[in-house]
C-alpha positions as CSV (number, residue, x, y, z in Angstrom):
1,M,-18.7,-104.1,141.2
2,L,-16.3,-106.5,139.8
3,Q,-18.6,-109.6,140.0
4,S,-20.1,-109.0,136.4
5,F,-16.4,-108.4,135.0
6,F,-15.1,-111.6,136.7
7,G,-18.1,-113.6,135.5
8,E,-17.5,-112.4,131.8
9,H,-13.8,-113.2,131.9
10,T,-14.3,-116.5,133.8
11,I,-12.3,-115.6,136.7
12,C,-12.7,-117.1,140.2
13,I,-11.3,-115.6,143.2
14,G,-12.4,-114.9,146.7
15,R,-12.7,-111.6,148.5
16,D,-9.6,-112.0,151.0
17,R,-7.5,-113.5,148.1
18,F,-8.5,-110.6,145.9
19,F,-7.6,-108.0,148.8
20,D,-4.3,-109.6,149.5
21,L,-3.5,-109.4,145.7
22,L,-4.4,-105.7,145.9
23,K,-2.3,-105.2,148.8
24,R,0.7,-106.9,147.5
25,N,0.6,-104.6,144.5
26,K,0.0,-101.5,146.4
27,L,-3.6,-100.9,144.6
28,L,-5.6,-100.4,148.0
29,V,-6.9,-97.0,148.2
30,R,-5.7,-95.1,151.1
31,K,-8.1,-93.0,153.2
32,T,-7.7,-89.2,153.0
33,K,-8.9,-86.4,155.3
34,R,-10.7,-83.5,153.7
35,S,-8.6,-80.4,154.9
36,V,-9.7,-77.6,152.5
37,H,-12.9,-75.7,152.8
38,T,-14.3,-75.0,149.4
39,T,-17.9,-73.3,150.5
40,N,-18.3,-69.8,151.6
41,S,-21.9,-69.4,152.6
42,K,-21.4,-66.0,154.5
43,H,-22.5,-63.6,151.8
44,H,-25.4,-61.3,151.1
45,F,-26.7,-63.1,147.9
46,R,-30.3,-64.9,147.9
47,R,-30.2,-68.4,149.1
48,Y,-32.7,-70.8,147.2
49,P,-34.6,-73.7,149.0
50,N,-34.0,-77.3,148.4
51,M,-36.1,-78.6,145.7
52,V,-34.6,-82.2,145.2
53,K,-35.2,-83.9,148.6
54,D,-38.0,-86.2,146.9
55,F,-37.2,-85.6,143.3
56,V,-36.5,-88.5,141.1
57,P,-35.0,-87.6,137.6
58,L,-36.5,-89.9,134.8
59,K,-34.1,-88.8,131.9
60,A,-30.9,-86.9,131.4
61,H,-30.8,-83.2,132.0
62,E,-33.7,-83.0,134.5
63,L,-31.2,-82.6,137.4
64,W,-27.6,-81.3,137.7
65,V,-25.7,-81.3,140.9
66,A,-22.7,-79.0,141.4
67,D,-19.8,-78.8,143.6
68,I,-16.2,-77.9,144.1
69,T,-13.4,-79.9,145.4
70,Y,-9.7,-79.3,146.1
71,I,-6.8,-81.0,144.2
72,P,-3.3,-81.0,145.9
73,L,-0.5,-79.6,143.8
74,K,3.2,-79.8,144.9
75,N,3.1,-76.5,146.9
76,R,-0.5,-75.3,146.7
77,F,-4.1,-76.4,145.9
78,A,-6.2,-76.3,142.6
79,Y,-9.8,-76.5,142.6
80,L,-12.0,-78.7,140.5
81,F,-15.5,-77.4,139.5
82,L,-17.9,-80.3,138.6
83,I,-21.5,-80.4,137.3
84,T,-23.0,-83.9,137.2
85,D,-26.2,-85.2,135.9
86,G,-28.3,-86.6,138.5
87,Y,-30.1,-89.3,136.2
88,S,-27.1,-90.7,134.8
89,R,-24.2,-89.7,137.0
90,K,-22.4,-88.4,134.0
91,I,-20.0,-85.3,134.6
92,V,-21.5,-82.9,132.1
93,G,-19.3,-79.9,132.9
94,H,-16.0,-79.5,134.8
95,H,-13.0,-77.0,135.0
96,V,-9.7,-76.9,137.0
97,S,-8.8,-73.6,138.2
98,D,-6.1,-72.1,140.7
99,D,-8.9,-70.0,142.1
100,M,-12.5,-70.2,143.5
101,K,-13.7,-67.3,141.6
102,V,-17.3,-67.0,140.2
103,S,-15.6,-67.0,136.7
104,S,-14.2,-70.6,137.2
105,A,-17.6,-71.8,138.3
106,L,-19.1,-70.1,135.1
107,I,-16.8,-72.1,132.7
108,A,-18.0,-75.5,134.1
109,L,-21.6,-74.4,133.8
110,K,-21.1,-73.3,130.2
111,K,-19.7,-76.7,129.3
112,A,-22.7,-78.4,130.7
113,L,-25.3,-75.8,129.1
114,A,-23.6,-76.4,125.6
115,Q,-24.8,-80.1,126.1
116,K,-28.4,-79.5,127.3
117,P,-31.2,-79.0,124.6
118,A,-32.1,-75.5,124.8
119,E,-36.0,-76.2,125.7
120,T,-35.2,-78.6,128.2
121,I,-36.0,-77.5,132.1
122,V,-33.1,-78.6,134.4
123,I,-32.8,-78.3,138.3
124,H,-29.4,-77.0,139.2
125,H,-28.7,-78.3,142.8
126,S,-25.6,-77.1,144.7
127,D,-24.5,-75.9,148.3
128,R,-24.8,-72.2,149.2
129,G,-21.3,-71.3,148.2
130,I,-20.8,-67.7,146.9
131,Q,-20.0,-68.9,143.5
132,Y,-23.3,-70.6,143.0
133,C,-25.3,-67.7,144.8
134,S,-23.8,-65.0,142.8
135,A,-25.6,-62.7,140.4
136,A,-23.7,-63.8,137.4
137,Y,-24.1,-67.4,137.8
138,V,-27.7,-67.0,138.7
139,Q,-28.4,-64.9,135.9
140,L,-27.0,-67.7,133.4
141,L,-28.9,-70.2,134.9
142,Q,-32.1,-68.5,134.7
143,Q,-31.3,-67.4,131.2
144,N,-31.2,-71.1,130.2
145,N,-34.4,-72.7,131.7
146,A,-32.6,-73.9,135.0
147,H,-34.6,-74.0,138.1
148,I,-32.2,-73.3,141.3
149,S,-32.1,-75.5,144.2
150,M,-29.6,-75.4,147.3
151,T,-28.8,-77.2,150.2
152,Q,-30.1,-75.9,153.7
153,N,-27.3,-76.6,155.8
154,G,-23.9,-78.2,155.9
155,D,-25.3,-81.8,155.7
156,P,-23.5,-83.7,152.9
157,Y,-26.6,-86.0,152.4
158,E,-28.2,-82.8,151.0
159,N,-26.0,-83.0,148.0
160,A,-25.0,-86.9,148.2
161,I,-24.5,-87.4,144.5
162,A,-22.0,-84.6,144.2
163,E,-20.3,-85.7,147.3
164,R,-20.1,-89.4,145.9
165,V,-18.8,-88.3,142.6
166,N,-16.1,-86.3,144.3
167,G,-15.2,-89.3,146.3
168,I,-15.0,-91.7,143.3
169,L,-12.6,-89.2,141.4
170,K,-10.4,-88.6,144.3
171,T,-10.1,-92.0,145.6
172,E,-9.8,-94.1,142.4
173,L,-8.7,-91.9,139.7
174,I,-7.4,-88.4,140.4
175,S,-3.5,-88.2,141.7
176,S,-2.4,-86.4,144.7
177,N,1.0,-85.3,143.4
178,Y,0.6,-83.0,140.3
179,D,3.7,-80.8,139.9
180,T,1.7,-78.1,138.0
181,I,-1.9,-77.1,137.2
182,D,-1.4,-77.8,133.7
183,R,-0.5,-81.4,134.3
184,A,-3.4,-81.8,136.7
185,C,-5.7,-80.3,133.9
186,I,-4.6,-82.8,131.4
187,H,-4.7,-85.9,133.6
188,I,-8.1,-84.9,135.4
189,A,-9.5,-84.6,131.8
190,R,-8.4,-88.2,131.1
191,C,-10.0,-89.3,134.5
192,I,-13.2,-87.8,134.0
193,S,-13.3,-89.5,130.4
194,I,-12.7,-92.9,132.1
195,Y,-15.3,-92.1,134.8
196,N,-17.9,-91.2,132.1
197,Y,-17.3,-93.8,129.7
198,R,-15.5,-96.9,131.4
199,R,-16.6,-97.0,135.0
200,R,-19.5,-98.9,136.3
201,H,-21.7,-97.8,139.1
202,S,-24.1,-99.7,141.3
203,S,-26.4,-97.0,141.6
204,L,-26.9,-97.5,137.7
205,N,-27.3,-101.3,138.1
206,W,-23.7,-101.6,137.1
207,Q,-24.1,-99.6,134.0
208,I,-21.7,-96.8,132.8
209,P,-22.8,-93.2,133.1
210,D,-22.6,-92.4,129.3
211,E,-25.0,-95.4,128.5
212,V,-27.6,-94.3,131.0
213,H,-27.2,-90.7,129.7
214,Q,-29.1,-91.8,126.6
215,Q,-31.7,-93.7,128.3
216,K,-35.1,-92.8,129.9
217,G,-37.1,-94.1,132.7
218,P,-36.6,-95.3,136.2
219,Q,-33.2,-96.8,136.8
220,I,-32.6,-99.8,139.1
221,R,-30.6,-98.2,142.0
222,R,-28.5,-100.8,144.0
223,W,-27.9,-98.5,146.7
224,K,-29.7,-96.7,149.6
225,N,-31.2,-93.4,149.6
226,Y,-28.8,-92.0,152.2
227,Y,-30.6,-88.7,152.6
228,Q,-34.0,-90.5,153.4
229,S,-32.2,-92.9,155.4
230,N,-30.2,-90.3,157.6
231,K,-33.4,-88.4,158.0
232,K,-35.4,-91.3,159.4
233,Q,-32.6,-92.2,161.8
234,Q,-32.7,-88.7,163.2
235,Q,-36.6,-88.8,163.3
236,D,-36.4,-92.2,165.2
237,A,-34.0,-90.7,167.8
238,I,-36.5,-88.1,168.8
239,P,-38.0,-89.2,172.2
């Protein structure tokens, strides 16, 4: 990811030396284990089929992926609701809350809808959590030219883009020691701005999400299709 940056600035450094430099300055990312469940799929609301297994968006606002991740505070947790564009990887809606209520999910959705041209049809893909299946959330999607797609089980590959965005934010940008939710809100907004307008992605051919958001057509993806790769491995394992 840094090769192009080093080349532009005539910096010559090997991998081992680079990692030694990061280690000495305590800049290596520590691995963390997920310990909070943010999906409650035990409810009576309708669950929708997965529409995006083979879908490849060719412009912004054709596919959105939604997810919720937890944010550690000093004595409790906050929750970050995210909606990311599947074409550009740009975060188009977010909200930090001290609860996991439908009303919190709706705030993030309304921010995303405010950016979408009214006539554009978008596929909204999420897990089967109660927030996304709720009557209020589904109704708002249907009123705004949105088709609804959901994962079929707990396989993270079914919502791989959302999981990847969560990982980038929490390992590279978001802190893990906020004192208050107000401080978390302010800092996370800055982190998302950095993510959208400064961070380059291998899945975007080392471009920035906001740049790609203005484009159309196929993107060169320097990554694997993890869902298809995992599916093929499972099929190959069947005798």
